[in-house]
C-alpha positions as CSV (number, residue, x, y, z in Angstrom):
1,M,-37.5,229.9,25.1
2,T,-40.1,232.7,25.8
3,L,-40.1,233.6,29.4
4,I,-43.3,234.9,31.0
5,F,-43.7,236.1,34.5
6,K,-46.0,235.8,37.5
7,I,-45.9,238.2,40.4
8,V,-47.1,236.6,43.6
9,P,-47.0,237.2,47.3
10,R,-44.4,235.0,49.1
11,T,-46.9,233.3,51.4
12,M,-49.2,232.4,48.5
13,W,-46.3,231.0,46.5
14,Q,-45.1,229.0,49.5
15,E,-48.6,227.5,49.9
16,A,-48.6,226.6,46.2
17,V,-45.1,225.0,46.5
18,D,-46.3,223.0,49.6
19,A,-49.4,221.8,47.7
20,G,-47.6,221.2,44.4
21,V,-50.1,223.4,42.6
22,F,-51.0,227.1,42.1
23,K,-54.6,227.6,41.3
24,G,-54.2,231.4,41.1
25,A,-54.4,234.6,43.1
26,P,-57.8,236.0,43.9
27,I,-57.9,238.1,40.6
28,D,-56.9,234.9,38.7
29,L,-59.7,232.9,40.3
30,T,-62.2,235.7,39.6
31,D,-61.2,236.0,35.9
32,G,-61.0,232.3,35.3
33,F,-57.3,232.2,34.3
34,I,-53.8,232.8,35.7
35,H,-52.5,236.2,34.6
36,F,-48.9,236.4,33.3
37,S,-46.9,239.2,31.8
38,T,-44.0,239.3,29.3
39,A,-40.7,240.9,30.1
40,Q,-41.9,244.1,28.4
41,Q,-45.2,244.1,30.4
42,V,-44.2,243.0,33.9
43,R,-42.9,246.3,35.2
44,E,-46.2,248.0,34.3
45,T,-48.1,245.1,35.8
46,A,-46.2,245.6,39.1
47,A,-46.8,249.3,39.1
48,K,-50.5,249.0,38.3
49,H,-51.5,246.0,40.5
50,F,-48.8,245.7,43.2
51,S,-47.8,249.3,43.9
52,G,-46.2,249.6,47.3
53,Q,-46.6,245.9,48.1
54,T,-43.7,244.1,49.9
55,D,-42.8,240.4,50.2
56,L,-43.4,239.6,46.6
57,L,-41.8,237.1,44.4
58,L,-41.3,237.0,40.6
59,A,-41.6,233.6,39.0
60,A,-40.4,233.0,35.5
61,F,-41.9,230.3,33.3
62,D,-41.1,229.0,29.8
63,A,-44.3,229.8,27.8
64,E,-43.8,226.9,25.5
65,T,-43.9,224.3,28.3
66,L,-47.4,225.4,29.5
67,G,-49.0,224.0,26.4
68,E,-52.3,224.7,24.8
69,A,-53.8,226.0,28.1
70,L,-51.7,229.2,27.6
71,I,-53.6,231.6,25.4
72,W,-52.3,235.0,24.3
73,E,-55.2,237.5,24.6
74,P,-55.5,241.3,24.1
75,S,-55.6,243.3,27.3
76,R,-54.1,246.6,28.3
77,G,-54.1,248.8,25.3
78,G,-54.6,245.8,23.0
79,A,-51.3,244.2,23.9
80,L,-51.3,240.4,24.0
81,F,-51.0,239.0,27.5
82,P,-50.3,235.3,28.3
83,H,-53.3,233.8,30.2
84,L,-53.1,230.2,31.6
85,Y,-56.5,228.4,31.6
86,D,-55.2,225.7,33.9
87,D,-53.5,225.2,37.3
88,L,-49.8,225.9,37.5
89,R,-47.2,223.6,38.9
90,P,-44.7,225.7,40.9
91,G,-42.0,223.2,40.1
92,D,-42.2,224.2,36.5
93,A,-40.7,227.7,37.3
94,I,-37.4,228.4,35.6
95,W,-36.6,230.6,38.5
96,V,-38.2,232.5,41.4
97,R,-36.6,235.7,42.7
98,E,-37.3,238.4,45.2
99,L,-39.2,241.5,44.0
100,P,-38.2,244.1,46.7
101,L,-39.2,247.7,46.9
102,S,-36.6,250.5,46.4
103,D,-36.3,253.4,48.7
104,K,-38.6,255.3,46.2
105,G,-41.3,252.7,46.6
106,T,-40.9,251.0,43.2
107,H,-40.1,247.4,42.6
108,V,-36.6,246.4,41.9
109,F,-36.5,243.8,39.1
110,P,-33.9,241.2,38.6
111,E,-32.5,240.5,35.1
112,L,-35.4,239.0,33.2
113,D,-33.5,236.5,31.1
114,G,-32.9,232.8,31.8
């Protein structure tokens, strides 16, 4: 299993859970795909795009279950990032965990394994 991760505001995730579908955050809708990060990329993603933000969740998905709509494409520094060209079903998450801020203002990550 290859876990990939989506950082999402709690209210946005709850709306997706209630609707049974996550169509993406504003940046995802603008770019035309849902952005994910690998375990090696997600901390930098949080620092770059979610710095200082509270009330975030980290959702883990099995990349293999997302099918052909998941494309690995070069992004930051040429690294391959997982991009989903489809809607996401919140119920497919392996787990969803809090992503709190530390006293220093950086996000505190849970263990990133299954």
